[in-house]
N, C-alpha and C positions, 0 to 999 in steps of 0.2 A: 311500358303499356303491355297489357296482357295479351298473350298469343290468340285470344278468343277475336281481338280486334286487329290484330297486326296484318299490314297488307300482305297477300299472297301474290306469288309472281310464278309464271309459268315459261320456259323457253319455248318458243315456236319454231319448228323447223320445217322447211319446203325442201322436200328431196333431201340432200344432204347439206343444205346451207342454213344457217341460223339467221332468221328473217326479222325476229323481233319478240316482244314478250307479252303475255296476258297478264294482266295485273288487277287484283281485287281488294276493294276495302270499303268498308261500310254499305257493302250490298251495291256498288258501284263498280263495273268492269271496264278496262279500257286496253284496246290493243296499241303498242307503241313499236314502231318500225325501227330495225338498227339503222345507224347512219350509214353503213355500207349498203343496205337493202335501199334506203332512200335514193342514194347517189348512182345507183346500177340502172343505166337508161335500158339496159337489156335484161333486166329483173325477169324472172319467172312469174306468172301470174298467180297469185295467191287466190284472190277472188276477184270476179268482175265487179263486186260492190266495193271494193278497195282500190284495186290496182287494174283498172281497164286498161287493157293494152293499146298502144298507139295513142294514148291520153296522158300525156306526161303531165301537162297542167292540172287536169283534174286529179289524177293520183297525188301529187304534191300537196295539192288544197285539202284532199281528204286525209292523208297521213300525218300533215303538220297542223291540222285543227284537232287539238286533243279533245273537242266535244262534238267532234262531227257524229252523227246517229250510225254511221257505218262501223265506227270502231269504238263507239263509247255507248254504254247502257246502265241505266240504274234499276233498283228494285229487286235486285238479284238476277236480272237478265244477262246474257251474255250477247255481245255484238250478234248481228243476225248470222253472219257466216259461220262463226264457232258454234251458235246455238243448233245451225243446221247439222252439225257433226254428232249431236247428241242422239242416243238411242230413245225409246218411248216403252211405254208399258213395263212388262215383266223383266225385260232385259235391263233397264234403268234401275230398277228396284234391286236387281241382283247386283248391279255395280255399286249401287249406294251401299247395299249392305257389306261390301268389303272394306269400307272405310272405318277405321278404328275411332277417328275424330269427328264427333258429330258435326262439327262446322264442314267437313268435307264432304258431307252427303248432299250439298247443294249443287246446281248445275256446274259450277267452277270445279268442284272437287271430283264430282262424276265424270267431267271430261277428263280430267287428270287420270282418273282409274283406269281408262282405255286408252289413253294418250299416246302409247306405243304402236297402236294397230286402230288408225281413224281411216274413214273413207278418204281415198285421193293418196295424194303423196305428202300429208301434213302428219306432223306428230307435236305433241304437246308433251314437255318434261318438266319435272321440278326444276326450276331456275338454278343456276349456278350462281349464287348470290355473289361471289368474291369476283365475277366478271361483269357485273351489273353495273352499267354506266350511271354516272353522276345525275345525268339527264333522265334515265329510266327510273332511278330512285326517287327523283324530286317530282317528276310528271306523271309517273306511271299510274297514279290512283287519285293523287290529290291534286293534280293540275297546279301545284304550286312549288314551294321550295321546303317543305316540312321535310326534315331528316327522320322519319319514323322506322322504328324497330319493324323488320320485315320478316317474312317466312315463306315457306312452300309448302303445298298440299303433299299428301302422301304419295308415294309413288304407284305406278300402274300395277294392277295385279296381274299376277302370272296369267297368261292366256286369255287376258280380258281383251275385248274389242269392241267398238262401236258400231252397231249396224242401226242406220236411221229407220224410222218407220214403228207402226204400231205391230205389225205381225212378228210374233216369237221367231227368233232364227238363231243361228249359231255360226261363228266364224271358225273355218278350218282350215288345215293344211293337207295337201295331199302328200303323204309320205313316201309311198313308193307304189308301184304297180306290180302285183303279182299273177301268176298263173290263175288264180281263182277269183281275181278281181283286184279293185284299188283298196288300198289302205289310208285311213283318215285319221288325222290326230289334230288335237288341240296344239296350236302354235307354241312353239319355244317362246320364254320371254325375250322381248326384243325382235323378235322376227314376225313380219307380217303375214297375216292369213291371206288365202288366195282362192278359197271357196266359201260359198254361203250355203249352208243347210237350212231351209224353210220348214219349219215345224208346225204340225197342225196343233190347234187348241185340243185339249182334253175332251173326247167325245164329239168332236167336229172336225172333220178334215175338208170342210168345203172351201175354205181360204186357199188352200194349197193347191186343190184340184183347179179351183177357178183361175189361179194364177199360171198353173202348167197349161191350161186350155188357152189362155190368152198369148202365152208365150209361143204355143204352136200355131196359134192363128197369125201372131205377129211374123214368124219366120216364114210360112206359107205367103205372105204380103212382101216379102223380100227383106224384110227388116233383120240386120245382124243382132241377134240376141244370144244370150248365154247358153251353153249346152245344159239341157235339162232332160 
């Protein structure tokens, strides 16, 4: 089978635990949980759409139904939770431009491009194919027992991060504080960012000023908002 059609696999990590695989082939994408994550009654919540807390029967029904819309999508779409981790607009285009393989310029590949620094405690990394279980290989994308040649997308780009939303923004890390102010830098590969820089459009700073005003109003109303 040509690599252009080979199923692609990503390892999905929640905090420091491997909880499953994201698998794509033929423009269909499926999340498949590990047996350990399925069996853990005290599991951390990956998404309310897949693993609602205190609802074990519902969780098992979702994760074991390989065509449940919460974990399976077609036509090049990602399952809703993972689609929500994607950036939009200029940031998405910049991430897609880092991909050498044209196939990895789709949503699956763009998610992998920023997979080491996603919103929340989730990471998606090119799968360790040697540790892929027979069940994951068989049911990952085909929903059957086909033993297909499999592959992984390109690794995350250095300093890449996914920041959802249309407004242009940049993920940064606070390097240190000096007497003359703070120092910011692009995160080192494999290290998550901890700050978001909101950038104005060329010739139009109204978006940034509007967001700043809204944040100040929210703070005055007693809402706990980020420092800005």
